[in-house]
N, C-alpha and C positions, 0 to 999 in steps of 0.2 A: 139567404142567398138563393136565387132562382135555380131550379134544376135544369138538367139537359132536356132537350126536346124528346122525351120518351113517351111512347104510347103504352097503354095498359098491356098490350100484347107482348111487349118486351119483357114483362115481368111474369112470374109464375101466377097461375089463376088464384084469385081471392073470392070469386063468386061463381054462381051457376052460369051467368052470361059469359064469363071468361072461358068456362069449360065448353060452352056451346060454340063459341067462336073458334075453338080448336077442334071441334067435332068429337069431343070426349063425352061419353055417356057416364063414365065412372072414373074416379081417381083410384090409383094404387095405394097412395099414402096421403093422409091428411095431417099436416103439421099445425098444431095449435100453439100459439106463442103469446106470451104476455107483453111483448114489445110490438110497436107498430112495425109494419113490413118495410124494411130498408134492405134493398138488394145489394149488399156490400159485404165483402169478406171479413169485416170487423164484427159482423153480427152472426152469431152461431146458427140461428135458424136459416139464414140465407145460405150458409156453407152447406149444411146438411141437405137442404132441399136441392141445391145445385148438384151435389155429389150424386144424389139419387136420380136426378134428371139425366146426368151423364151416363148412368148405368141403364138408361132406357125406361125408367119408371115414370108414370104420370103422377105429378105431385101438386097438391094444392095447399095454400097457406091460409090459415084462419087467424088473422092477427087481432088480438085484444077483443075476443068475442064478449058480448054481454052475457055474463055468467048467471044473471038473475032469472033467465028463462032458457028454454031449449032452442029457440028460434034460430039464433046465429049458428049453433052447432049443427043444425040440419041444413044449412045453406047449400052445401055442396054434396050432401048425401053421405051415406056410409061408404068408406073406402073399401077396396077389394082386399088389401093385405093388412093394414094396421093404421092406428092413430098414434102419432108422435106428439108428445107434450113437453113444452119447455116454458119455464117462467120468464125467460128472456136472458139478456146479457148480465143481469144482476140478480142476486137473491131478492125475491119480492119484498121481504121484510126490510132488508137493508135499503132497498130502493125507496121504501115508503116512510121509514122512520129514522130519526136522528139518534145520536148516542144517548140523548136524554129521553128517548122513547116518545118524542113528539113527532107528529106527522109532518113530513116535508111539504113544501108549498109548490114544488115543481117536479116534473118527471120528464127528463130530457129524452126518454125513449118513447114518448107519447106525442100525438099530434099537438103542435103548438106549445109543447112543454107542460100541458095541463095534467093535473092529477085526476084520478077517478076512473081511468080506463082499464085498470086491472085490480083484481081483488088481492087482499092479503093472502099469503100462502097459495099463490096462484096455481102451482102445479097440482096441489091437492084439490082445489076447487074445480079446476077444469077437468081433472081426471074423474072425479066423482060425478060430474055432470055427464061425461061421456059414458060412464058405466051405467047410468040410469037409462040412457038412450040405446046403447048397444052392449048388452051385458057380455056377449061372447067375443067381441072384437079384440084382437091382439092390441094391447095398450103398452107403449114403450115410453119411458121417461128419459129425459136428457137435459143438458144444460147445467149451469153452475149451481142452481138451487138443488137439483137432484144429486149432482155429483158430490157436494159437500155434506149432504144429509143422508147419504146412502146407508149408513149404519146408525145405531143409537147415538144421539148427539145432544149437546147442550144448546138450547135456544134462548138467547139473551132476552128476546122481547116478551116471552112468557115466563122467563126465569125458571125453567124446568128442563129436565132431560126428556126429550121426545124420542119415540121409537123411529125406526127406519121409515123414511118417506115412502118407500116402496109399498109398505103395508097401508099407510094412510091413503095412498092413491089407488089401492087395489089394482096395481099395475102388474103386468106379466114380466117385464124386464126393465132394468134401469141401466142406462149407458152412462158410465162415468169417464171423465177425461174429455178429450176434444171430440172424439166420436166418429171421425170419418171412416176409419178402418172397421170399427164395429158395425156401423150401420150398413156398410156394403155387404158384409158377411151375413148379417141378419136378414137383409132384404133378399139376398140370393136364396137363402134357405126357405124363407116364407114363400117365395115365388115358385120354388120346387115342390111346395106342398108339405113341407115339414111343419108339424104343429108347433106353436109357440111354446107349449109346455115341454117340448123335447129340446129346445134350444138352451142348453145349460152350460155349454163349453166355451162360449165366445169370451176371449180375454177382454177386460175392460167393461164387464157387465156384472150386474147383481141380479139374483132371482130369489124367490122364497119357495119353500117346500115344506111339506108336513114333516114333523119331527120323527114320525114313524118310518119314513123312507130312509134307505141307506144311501149315503153319499159315496159315489164312485168316482174314479179318475184320480186327479192330482191330490197330493198330500194336503191336509188341512190343519189349520190352527184354530182352536175353539177360543173365542173371546168370552169374557164374562158376559152373562146374559143381560138383556135389557132391564130386567127386574133388579139385577145386582147393581148395574151402573146407575140406575135411577135413585137407589137408596144409599149407595156406598161410594163416596168420592174416591177412595183409594182404588176401588174396582174400576171406576171410570178412568182414572189415570193409567192403570195397568192396561185396560183395553186400548186406550189411545196409543200407548207405547208399542203395543203389539201391532196395531194397525199401521202406525208410522213406519215400522221396520220392514213392512212388506210392500213398499212403494216401487221397488225395482222391477220393471217389466221383464227383465231377463232372469231373475232369480226369485221373484215374489211367489208366495204360496197362497192357496185359497184361505179365506177367513170365513168362519162360521159363527154366527151369533144367535143364540136362542132368543126368541120373543114369545113369552108365555110357555105353556107346557106343550103346545102342539105345533109350533111354527119355528122354522129356522130361516134366517136370512143369510145367503151365501154370496160372498164377494169373490169373483174370479180374479186372478192376478191382472195387473194393468196391461193394457194393449201396448204392443211394441211401438216405439216412436216412428214417425214417418221418415223416410229417406228424403234427401234433397229433391230427387226427381218427383217423389210423391207429393211433397209439400208444394213444389212449383206447380204441379198439376192442379192442386186444390185452388191456388190463388189465380190461376189462369182460366178458370171456368167463366162462362159468359155473364158475369154480373153486370147489371146496369150501373151499379155504384151510386144509386139514387134512392130516395124514398119513393114509394108508390105515388103516382099522380093524384090518387084519391085524397092525399093529405094536403095538397096545395092550398085549398081554401082556408085551412087552419094555420097556414104558415109553415108547413113542412114539419120535419122531425128534428129537433135541435141537436140530437146526438150525432148526426151526420157531420156537423160542422167541425168537430174535433178530429175526424178521421178522413174527411173527403180528399184531402191532398196529403195524406200520410201513407207511408209504406211500412208494412210489417215484414221485418227481415228475418225473424227467427221466432221460435217458441222455446219454452223451458227456461229454468233459472236455477243455478246451483248456489245462489246467495243464501237461501234458506233463512230468511228473516222469520222470526218466530210468529209474528203477527200476520204473516201473509199466508193465505191458504192456497196460493197458486201451485205450490209444490204438490198438493193433493189433487190438482186438476190437470195442469199441463205437465207436471213432473220436473225433475231436475236435469234431465238429459237434454242438451242443446240440439235443436233441430233447425237447420239453417237452409234458407232459400239461396238459390244461385244468383250471381250477379246478373246473368243474362235475363232471368225472370224478373228481377227487380227493375232493371233498366227498361224492359218491355212495358212493365206496369207504369213506370214514370213517364214514358212516352204517351201513354193513354191520358195521364193526368194533364200533360202539357197541352193536349188537344181539347181539353174541356174549356168551354166558352167562358167559364168564370175563373179559370186559372190565371193568376197574375204574376207568375214567375217564382212562387215560393212553395217549396215542398216543406210541409210543417214538421215532419218527423220521419226518421228512418231508424227503426229499432224493434223492440219487443218488450218483454217483461223488464229486462235490463238492457239498455241500448248497446253497451260495449261488451256484451257477452255473445260473441259470434263463433266461438271455437270451444271444443271440449276443454275442461280446465286442467287436465292432468298431463304432465309430460311423460307419464308412464300409464297409458290408458288401460283401464281394467276390463277384463273380458266380460265382467258382469255389468259394465256400464257405469257403476258408481263405486265409491270407496267404503260404503257402509256408514259407520258412525263418524268418520272423520269429516271435518268441515273444511271447505276450500279457503275461506276468507276470514272467518271470525273464530276466536278473538284476534288472530293474526293470520296472515297468509300461510298456507301449507307450504312446506319446503319443496313439494313437487308441483306447485301451482305453475301452470304455463301461462305467462303473461304475454299476450300477443294482440296488438292492435293493428297489425299490418293489413289483414284482410278487410277489416272495417274501414280503414283509411283508403284503401284501394277502391272500395265501393263508393265511399263518399266523394272521392275525386272524380270518379266516372259520372256520378250523378250531377256534380257541379258543372261538368263539361258539356252536358246536354244543351243543345240550342233551345233557348226559351226559358232556361232555369237561371234565376237570379241568385237565389239563396237556398241552401238546404239546411234546415234546422234540426236539432236533436232535442226533443221535448219529452220523450218517454222516460227519461231519467238515466243517469249513468252511475256506476258504482265508483265513487271517488277513491275508495281504498284500493280498488283494482288499478286505477290510474296511477296512484302513488306507488304501487308495487312495480310499475314500469320504469326502468332506469332511463329509458329513452323518452324525452319530452316531446317527440314529434306529434303524438296524438294531442297532447295538451295544447301545443302551439296551434295546430290546425283547428282544434275545437274552438279556441278563443278567436282565431282569425276569421273563421268561416261559418261556424255552426251555432252561435249564440245570438239570440234575438234581444240583446240588451241585458237580459237577466238569465242566469243559469240556476235552475232549481235542483237542489240536492237534498238528501234526506238523512241527516245524522240522527234524527229522531229523539235523542236524549244526550246527556253528558255524564250522568252518574254511572260509575263503573258497575255497580250492582244491577242497575236497570239494563245497561247495554249488554251485559253478559246474558241476561235472560232473553233479551231481544235477538241475540245472535248478531250484534252489530259491533264494529270496531270502536276502540276508545276515542275519546274526544281529541286526543293529540293528533290522530290521523286527520280528522277534519280540519284542525288548525293548520297542519302542514299543507293540506290541499288548499285551504283558503289563502295562505301565504303564496303558494306557487301560482294559483290562479290570478291573484292580484298582481304579482310580479310579471307574469306573462302578459297581462293586459297593459301594464305600464310600458313594457318593452314594445308592444305593438301599437301603442298610442291610442288605445281604445278605452272608452268609459263604459265598462260592463260590470255588472254587479252580481254578487252571489246571494241567492235567496235560500236559506236553509229551512227545512220543515222539521217541526218538533211535535211529539205526540205526548199528550198528558194522560196521566192515570193508567199507564201500562202496568201490568203486574210487576211487583217489585218496587214501584215508585210510591214512596211515602212522602210526607210533607218535607222531610229533610232533603230528599232527592229533588223534589220540586223547587225548593229554595235554591239548591245548588244550580239547577238549570236557570232560574231567574238571575242569579248572580252572573252566570256565564253570558246570558243575553245582555246584561248591563255592561260587561267587560268588552264584548265585541260590538257594542252599540247597535243592537238590532232588536226591535220589538216586532214580532210577527203580526201581520194584519189579520191573519186567520190562524186559529189553533184547532187542531183535530183531537177530540177526545178518543181514546181507544174504544173501539166497538168490537165486542167479542163475536165475530162471525163464525159460523160452524166450520169445523175442519182444521182450525189452526192450533198450533202449539200454545200460543198465548191464550186462546180461549179455554183450552184445557186447564192452564194455570189459573186463569181468572175464576173458573167455576170451582175447581178442587182446592185451590190454594196450595197445590203440590206441584213440584216439577216432576213430570212423569218419567223422566230418564234418570234422575238422581234420587228422587224421593224426598228432597229437601222441602221445607215449608217455604211458602212464598207469600209475602205481604201483598194484599190486594185492597185497593180503595174501592169500596162498593157503595158507600152512602152517597147520594146525590150532592150532599153538602160538601163532603171532602173532595169529590170530583170538581165541584165548582171552585173550591179554594185552589186546587192544583192548576186548574185552567186559568184562573185569575192571575196567579203568579207569573204566568208566561206573558201576560199583558198588563203588567203592574202599573204602567203609566196611564192606563185608561181610568179616568176619574170614577167611572161607575164601579170599578173593581176595588176601590180603596178599602172599604170595610172588610171585604173578603181577604184581601192581601194582609191587612193588619192582623186579622184574626189568625191567619195561617202562620204569620211570622211569630206571633206570641205563642201559639201552640207548639211551634217547632223550636222554641227557645232562642229565637233570633231577633230579639228586640233591638240588637245593635244595628239592624238594618232599617230602623225607623228613626228618622231625624233629618238633619240638614247636612250631614257629612257627605263627602264626595262618593262614598261607597253605599250610602243609604238608598233603599229602593223607594221609600215613601217618606214624606215629612211627618213629623209628630202631629201637626195640626194642618190639615189641607187648606190651601187658599180657596176662597169661594168666588164663584162667578156671580154675575149680576142676578142670576136666577137662584142663587143659593147652593148650587151644586159644587162639589169639590173641583178645584182647578189646579191641583199641585203639578199636573203634567206641564203646565205653562212654565213653571219654574225650571223644570228639568230641560225643556226645550231651549229655554234661553241660555242655560249654561252650555249646552252642547252646540247650539248654533253659533255662540260666540267663539267656539273653537273651529268653526267651519264645517261641522258635521251635523247631518240630520239624524237625530236619535231614533226616529221612527224606522228609518230604513238602513241606517249605517252608511249612507251615501253622502257625497258632498252636498251641502245645503244649496238650495236654489236661491237666486236673488230675491224672489218673493218671500221665502222663508226667512232670509236675513232681514228683510225690510220689516217683517212682522215680529221681530224678536226684541225690539228696542223699548217698548213702553207697555204698561199694563193696559192702556186703552186699545193699542193695536193687537195685543194678545187676545183681548176679548173679541175683537173683530175676527181674528183668525179662528 
């Protein structure tokens, strides 16, 4: 998609010539990023840079520098106050590697979607290059990679516990969380001449100090040391539980973790959440909302297409899914933008020359969480150990869709808007807790683009309990209500559930249970996501330690690549390529009863063969289901083409 007609002058400087055009001889801050420069509020580097610009500082951005030499890092010279380093919108290892530890073939945050523009462990590589050039410059880490690796953490890609990234990067400060509040305070202190070594009190930051120094100020909790958690999984689980319990910005205490005999890593309590006025101000900064023009010859930056015509309505999530590290980054307290701010942003989208009338999303981490969850709000902001939704809704849960509905109606009414979609995901259990079906009705009538994607993740009760997700019966009730509402409205819209394989707690028995469930609801997912243990999540702690850190119970974990492959294959058991893996899994699980020609069988005892000799048992299954008017692949009504190809073996081979 072509970008707006923007000149390089509309963006922050990325070169010496950009600085010269502004009459700048020196930057105040240089931000080094592992992402291409996209000046849009969905990109963390753009937000932090614009926040500093608003405070009157001169900011330059060095996107995806060539780390193999010093040349790019010297492009704009040494900044006056500090260098800021971020790996980008994703952890650089997650961005580069799959669950099978294979390198990905694309990078949507790079020009043209090509790989090779950023190094593995980008924060560490960039920081050490900067330290070589400017040993004394204040160096500040930020972004998701730094945030989730701020203390000793398990790294899936090296299969080891690594020390705090703060030490690997030789940085002075690490900003965790979203960062706007922290960076303003740090910048002000630096500008007043306060040495970076004296900035140790800012909430939402980490720093290191000699073990010989006395820690002053707020009360501290000492975590098991890096050496302990590296060698003792029980100590790792204990450290995680302690860290997890101090996430509350209103009551959290300092954490101290020894690293070696002579170093401490100190984590200050989280930063206070932004108010609605503050959040509005962040999103109303003068973003161009486009990739820098320098990327146009490469075809732009693909990541912008997902967010170009989307609106971020809030931050934070109290869903607390165990596999999601967002609670350690954005927090569980909902921070909401005003309707006026969102409508103003929508009007900007409407004026974009490529806007065709469709707002692609209005949401946040969970689209329908726009209000605090508790009917009895806590002075501390959270309820501590109590969960709002799982395994069942709390009796004090405030279920309220009115504000979100009002916002959606106002957006739909804007001249030039044809449709407003919700794609960032909804919590269907929250919808089912609402006795008023108004939201469900308007969701189906106005905000679904043919398919609604939801994430039940699994169906086994033992796995769902560890995930922090509701039972499968809640999903089935939602599925029934959704389909009923669409029939009432006369719409043909479908439900696409996402499932996760090999999550801690999932053994072959649980994977078979999920396969049977998919058989019964007549849905075979086109894509299956293997669980990836990303730093900072509860599920990652369980994966590494095989212990639930809050209960101490043992947790089964599928770690061998072969067992993971079997669990994944079971979710797509109609794929002929998966036949041998599915058969092996069923035999190992003691479920040979699911092999054969019966109506409940997953695979035949002897697969049919195509002309090329490959198994073709899926054709038999498709014929059975298509004869009943249903496409087994999607669970949707069969198309005329699918019916036409279900009648003979010759036509099945063509299909």
